[in-house]
C-alpha positions, 0 to 999 in steps of 0.5 A: 759954358753951360755947366757954369751958367747953370750952377751960378743961376741956381746959386743966385736963385738960392740966394734970392730965396734966402733973402726973400724968405727972411729965415735967417737973422745974420747979415747979408755979408755972412750969407754971401760968404756961405753961398760962395762956399757952397759954389766952391763945394758944388763945382764937381757936381756942376759938370755932371748937371749939364747931363740929362738924367733919367732915373727910369732909364730902363724904360727908355733904352732906345733913347740911349742906344738906337740898337734897342729900338723896338726891343719891347715892341711898338710903343708910345713913351714919355716922361717928365722930370723936375729936378731940385723942385721949388727953385727957379731955373732948376732943370726940367726935362720932357720926353716923348717917343714912338717906336714901331716894330715892323714884326708886329705890324707884319703879324709875326707870331713872336715878333720880339724874336722873329722881327727884323726891323724897327724905327723910332722918333724921339723928342726931348725938351730940356730947360736949365737956367738960361738954356732951352734945348730941343732934341730930335732923334730918328733911329733905325734898328735891325736885328739878326737872330743868333740862336733860338733865343738871342738877337744881335741888334744894330742901330743908327740914328740922326740927332738934331739939337737946337739950343737957345740961350736967354741972355737976359738970364745971365748972372753978373759973373756970366756977363763978364765971361768973354764968350757968354757976355757978348750975348747979354740981353739978347736971345741966341740960337745954336743948331747941331746935327750928328749921328748916334750908333749902337749895338746890343745882344738881347734875350728875353731875360737879359740884355747888354748894349753899347751906344754912342751919342754924337759920334762927330762931337757936334762939329756940324753946327750953325748959328751962334757959337756960345758952346764949343762943340758937344762931345760924344757920350758913350753908354753901356746898359745891361739888365736881367730879369727873372720870375721867382714865383708866379706872383713875383719877379725881380728886375735889375738894370745898370747904366754907365755913362762916359764923356770926356769933359764930365765925370763918369756916371754909374746908375743901378736900379732893382725892382720887384714886380708883384702879380704882374700888376704893381712894381716897387723898387729903388735906384742909386746914381753913385755919389749923386742920388738915390731914388724910390720907385713905384709903378703899375700896369694896366691892360696896355699901359705902364705908369711909373713914378720916381722920388729922388733925393741927393746923396754923397757929394750932392747933399748940398743941393736942396729940394728933391726930384720927381719923375713921372713916366708912361709907356703905352703898347700900340698893338699888344696887351701887358700879358705874358707870351703864350710861348713863354709862361715865365716871361717878365713884363717890364724892364 
């Protein structure tokens, strides 16, 4: 239901923008036909748009996999993402998290390797069309040292989601939907509680992880039933980073997402870190979008920006996407570990 609602609301807003701005001289009938054609062409993309995308996913690893909680120490993280800028009802996502590495709290000499436990709290607010979704995740990770430089990390999390449907924002087509139509003109709420799990193999230079959100498929719910469950989603993440020269390091990351009611998604990005102060890079979400990345480090902070534009079968979507992120270290500076002189400071 959510995907259908979102695309129809978007097309409706697009139609209003065309008629309001008066940029065309043809009659409304041909324009309506054009919009209908757009809707048909966009249908494969619609399903994908019910996902919450994060182009800078490598800075928010623990959101996708609780096993990666505390991988970069104790931090406060956040991002703001505005998609299809300039159109009413377009997706907006706000995220905030806090991670605590108990190895850092205990004063371990090398907490990234010697620490054993970490905890995180994640808050996400997402708006899209008539939907308003709030998500609260509490995650715990424990790690076992396998070798002198490798850890096996296991994580679990509790996931609570509250979803509100604004029946006043329904389009004509949605009002005629047998499920959504009964909520027309009212506000409806639905709550779900579920669990997340994850496992990861980590090293200073690379990681490989597998995680699952909503392992129970959203079957434990309360409130109004305007959605039929919330299927589990699988995530595979991997990354590699290497110091090339004292003033240059390269970082690559990949993310694969799979959910039974949506197409699979693959994302890649590559960044160059210059003088441990500034990074530039690019990323690609196959068949959907490409982005350009920029960021810089201060003593305890990482600040990043993404400019994303549609590609492939999503070229019909006007507008661009802007994404801003910040990561603040709570206990350590952005400087190389004295025991690892070739350490890379970002993922």
